[in-house]
KOLBA-456775 format. One record per residue (C-alpha): x, z, y; residue in one letter. Coordinates in steps of 0.05 Angstrom, whole numbers, padded with zeros to 5 digits, always signed. Layout:
<nodes>
XZYa
...
</nodes>
This chain:
<nodes>
+00000+00000+00000p
+00018-00008+00073v
+00024+00059+00108r
+00004+00065+00181v
+00034+00127+00211i
-00012+00156+00265v
+00022+00205+00315p
-00044+00238+00332y
-00085+00293+00299a
-00138+00276+00248a
-00206+00270+00281g
-00179+00253+00350g
-00198+00188+00385g
-00137+00146+00365p
-00139+00172+00293d
-00213+00155+00286v
-00200+00086+00315l
-00143+00071+00267m
-00184+00096+00208r
-00239+00048+00228q
-00190-00009+00238f
-00148+00004+00175g
-00198-00022+00124p
-00208-00086+00164r
-00133-00095+00167l
-00128-00082+00092g
-00181-00135+00078e
-00144-00186+00119a
-00077-00167+00086l
-00107-00168+00017g
-00078-00099+00001q
-00092-00026+00013a
-00077+00005+00081v
-00066+00081+00081v
-00070+00121+00145i
-00022+00181+00150e
-00019+00231+00207n
+00049+00256+00231k
+00034+00300+00290v
+00083+00333+00336g
+00125+00329+00400a
+00079+00280+00435g
+00086+00226+00382g
+00161+00234+00375v
+00161+00259+00303l
+00121+00199+00279a
+00166+00150+00317a
+00229+00181+00288q
+00200+00179+00218f
+00183+00105+00222v
+00248+00087+00256a
+00285+00115+00196q
+00237+00087+00144a
+00258+00028+00099p
+00251-00037+00138a
+00209-00070+00083d
+00144-00081+00119g
+00106-00025+00085y
+00112+00029+00138t
+00080+00015+00205v
+00077+00059+00267l
+00016+00064+00312m
+00060+00054+00373g
+00036+00067+00444s
+00059+00077+00515n
+00063+00151+00498s
+00127+00136+00461h
+00156+00100+00522l
+00137+00159+00567i
+00166+00212+00521q
+00232+00175+00515k
+00236+00164+00590a
+00221+00237+00603l
+00270+00261+00549q
+00328+00211+00542p
+00361+00254+00488s
+00305+00241+00438l
+00333+00209+00374k
+00294+00144+00375f
+00293+00082+00419e
+00224+00052+00432p
+00259-00013+00452v
+00310-00025+00397g
+00287+00016+00337d
+00222-00023+00327f
+00193-00093+00322l
+00127-00093+00361p
+00075-00136+00326i
+00013-00134+00371t
-00026-00089+00417v
-00094-00076+00386i
-00130-00036+00440g
-00127-00009+00510t
-00163+00046+00548s
-00154+00063+00622p
-00168+00128+00656t
-00223+00138+00708v
-00214+00177+00772l
-00274+00223+00773v
-00303+00279+00815v
-00364+00323+00803p
-00430+00289+00818a
-00443+00339+00874n
-00375+00325+00907s
-00378+00298+00978p
-00327+00243+00961y
-00354+00175+00944r
-00292+00134+00956k
-00218+00142+00938v
-00201+00140+01012e
-00248+00199+01026e
-00216+00240+00971l
-00145+00224+00997i
-00166+00244+01068a
-00192+00311+01042a
-00128+00325+01002v
-00084+00308+01062k
-00126+00353+01107a
-00118+00411+01058n
-00047+00405+01030p
-00038+00443+00965g
-00109+00472+00966k
-00144+00420+00923m
-00126+00410+00850n
-00132+00361+00792y
-00135+00375+00718g
-00100+00342+00659s
-00091+00350+00585g
-00019+00371+00595g
+00047+00354+00627i
+00064+00280+00618g
-00006+00261+00598s
-00043+00201+00627g
-00086+00247+00670a
-00023+00281+00697h
+00009+00215+00715f
-00055+00188+00746g
-00060+00247+00794g
+00015+00250+00808a
+00017+00176+00823t
-00042+00180+00871l
-00010+00238+00908m
+00058+00204+00911s
+00031+00139+00938l
-00018+00171+00987s
+00029+00225+01013g
-00022+00279+00994g
-00007+00345+00960k
-00053+00373+00907a
-00040+00424+00852t
-00034+00400+00781h
-00073+00443+00731i
-00052+00431+00658p
-00111+00447+00613l
-00112+00461+00538k
-00128+00389+00523g
-00159+00326+00552s
-00229+00345+00527v
-00226+00403+00577e
-00221+00357+00637i
-00296+00341+00646p
-00313+00414+00633l
-00265+00438+00687s
-00296+00390+00737l
-00367+00411+00719l
-00348+00485+00725r
-00316+00472+00793g
-00248+00494+00769d
-00217+00428+00789t
-00233+00379+00846d
-00216+00312+00814f
-00183+00284+00753a
-00162+00221+00716f
-00196+00224+00649s
-00195+00174+00591i
-00252+00124+00599a
-00286+00138+00532g
-00290+00212+00549t
-00321+00207+00619v
-00362+00144+00620i
-00420+00180+00585p
-00415+00236+00636q
-00416+00187+00693v
-00476+00150+00665k
-00512+00217+00655a
-00502+00232+00729g
-00456+00292+00717k
-00393+00261+00745l
-00379+00207+00797r
-00328+00152+00784a
-00285+00132+00844l
-00236+00083+00812a
-00208+00060+00745v
-00134+00051+00727t
-00145-00014+00689s
-00120-00081+00714a
-00191-00105+00722t
-00257-00069+00734p
-00295-00040+00674l
-00362-00072+00658k
-00387-00003+00637e
-00376+00021+00709l
-00404-00033+00754p
-00384-00027+00827g
-00326+00019+00813v
-00261-00012+00839p
-00193-00010+00806t
-00143+00038+00837l
-00097-00021+00848n
-00149-00054+00893e
-00150+00009+00936v
-00076+00027+00936m
-00046-00043+00929k
+00009-00019+00881n
+00020-00042+00809e
+00042+00027+00789l
-00030+00049+00793t
-00047+00004+00733v
-00040+00057+00679q
-00074+00040+00614e
-00065+00077+00548f
-00051+00023+00497w
-00034+00025+00423f
-00010-00025+00373g
+00028-00037+00309l
+00104-00030+00305w
+00151-00041+00246l
+00221-00012+00238p
+00275-00057+00267a
+00305-00106+00217k
+00239-00113+00180s
+00234-00183+00150p
+00203-00237+00193a
+00152-00253+00139e
+00126-00182+00141a
+00120-00185+00217v
+00083-00251+00215n
+00036-00230+00158k
+00016-00165+00191i
+00008-00200+00258y
-00038-00254+00229a
-00078-00202+00190s
-00086-00158+00252a
-00111-00216+00294i
-00161-00234+00240k
-00185-00162+00236a
-00191-00156+00312l
-00237-00218+00312a
-00289-00179+00271d
-00348-00164+00318p
-00356-00096+00283a
-00286-00077+00305v
-00302-00094+00377k
-00365-00051+00373t
-00326+00008+00343m
-00271+00003+00395f
-00319-00001+00454e
-00359+00059+00427a
-00296+00100+00438g
-00282+00072+00508g
-00229+00023+00483n
-00222-00052+00493t
-00199-00097+00437v
-00134-00127+00459t
-00084-00172+00424q
-00015-00201+00438s
-00006-00277+00435s
+00053-00267+00388s
+00100-00212+00364p
+00151-00238+00414q
+00101-00232+00470a
+00086-00161+00448d
+00160-00143+00449a
+00165-00170+00520a
+00103-00130+00540f
+00131-00065+00511v
+00197-00077+00547k
+00162-00088+00613d
+00117-00027+00603e
+00179+00015+00590y
+00207-00008+00657r
+00141+00007+00692k
+00133+00077+00663w
+00205+00094+00681a
+00188+00074+00753e
+00125+00116+00751i
+00165+00176+00727i
+00216+00165+00782k
+00161+00158+00835l
+00123+00220+00814t
+00182+00265+00796g
+00145+00288+00733v
+00192+00324+00684t
+00184+00343+00611a
+00174+00417+00626g
</nodes>
């Protein structure tokens, strides 16, 4: 069987998504696909495991920009996201959404920024932890706007909407799948999305890049399939073709969208490798801009 190593806990969003996608990938491959969780150190343990696995095409990493971020934050980590792996294809993306409570006075990003700048250090934003997407979203907004707000690391990303509803935090960047239902229910208000283009699920909500005019505000969580470096070309090509076939299944699109993700695919493994390399550069720039450190 082909093993897909998932760096996230069983039952979490990315794990559920891969367990839904795995059987479709297996059908396209014509062999069993087994999902294994290797959790720890922000995805680092899974990456190190796959980097050291036999390069025979049977051990695949669910690679994501989290691996690029962790390596950029901690250069001493014993794996190289660009060098130790052969990216095959991106399979899905999910942006974050800048949200405030529904009873907040702010209806536009500009209004929120003006309030933060008028009250330096007095407003705050929540995140699922240091170095998370929500942390970088808030830190990037503050760095580019010249505002100063307090970062509140919560126990996990699922706590973000709750902290807003309780009034513990003033704004946050939360993963789309988590907050879109809250926005549609009228509990939260969306001010912007960090995707490259607007989300059809949030009509009328601009991208943060439209407002800030800076590419570093495009911050999407993406995930894909990576093989260890030196894996045979036939394995790369077979898994790529099978993944593209599986992604074309309308049921896969439905499952992905139910979790706030968009089915995405690379035009070739070479294009995916170029994408990963460019994302690594971009996230290094975001880290430099925001001054976020590992701890």
